[in-house]
C-alpha positions in Angstrom: 202.1 20.0 181.0 202.4 17.4 178.3 200.2 14.2 178.2 202.9 11.9 179.5 203.5 14.1 182.5 199.8 14.3 183.2 199.5 10.5 183.1 202.3 10.1 185.5 200.8 12.7 187.9 197.4 11.0 187.6 198.9 7.6 188.4 200.8 9.0 191.4 197.6 10.5 192.8 195.6 7.3 192.0 198.1 5.3 194.1 197.5 7.6 197.1 193.7 6.9 197.0 192.4 5.0 200.0 188.7 5.2 199.1 187.2 2.0 197.7 184.3 4.0 196.3 186.6 6.5 194.5 188.6 3.6 192.9 185.4 2.0 191.8 184.2 5.2 190.2 187.5 5.6 188.3 187.3 2.0 187.2 183.8 2.5 185.7 184.9 5.7 184.0 187.9 3.9 182.5 185.7 1.2 181.2 183.4 3.8 179.6 186.4 5.6 178.0 187.8 2.4 176.6 184.5 1.7 174.9 184.5 5.1 173.3 188.1 4.6 172.1 187.8 1.1 170.8 185.6 -1.0 168.7 183.4 -2.2 171.6 180.8 0.5 170.9 178.0 -0.9 168.9 174.7 0.7 167.8 171.5 -0.4 169.6 168.9 -2.4 167.9 165.4 -0.9 167.7 164.3 -3.5 170.2 167.1 -2.5 172.7 166.2 1.2 172.2 162.5 0.5 172.9 163.4 -1.5 176.0 165.5 1.4 177.3 162.7 3.8 176.6 160.2 1.6 178.4 162.5 1.2 181.4 163.1 5.0 181.5 159.4 5.6 181.5 158.8 3.1 184.3 161.6 4.7 186.3 160.0 8.1 185.8 156.6 6.9 186.9 158.1 5.3 190.0 160.1 8.3 191.0 163.5 6.8 190.3 165.0 10.0 189.0 167.9 12.2 189.8 167.3 15.9 189.6 169.8 17.9 187.7 170.9 19.9 190.8 171.4 16.7 192.7 173.5 15.3 189.9 175.6 18.4 189.7 176.2 18.4 193.4 177.3 14.7 193.2 179.7 15.6 190.4 181.2 18.4 192.4 182.1 15.8 195.1 184.2 13.9 192.5 186.8 16.7 192.2 
């Protein structure tokens, strides 16, 4: 199946969606993809990187983590 046909099929399936949550997830995914395709992606500053590291460490200490098996199970629900 060529790309144009896949796009049309995707749009048709998208229009059938009734789940607000599914549409929100697809919107987020589209925003991420647009950043990778365009010029919006900018490198982090050292300060931003250090802030992310600090937040990650804090999340880890406070148990705000997602185990790999939980993440994979969630991803399975998307399809």
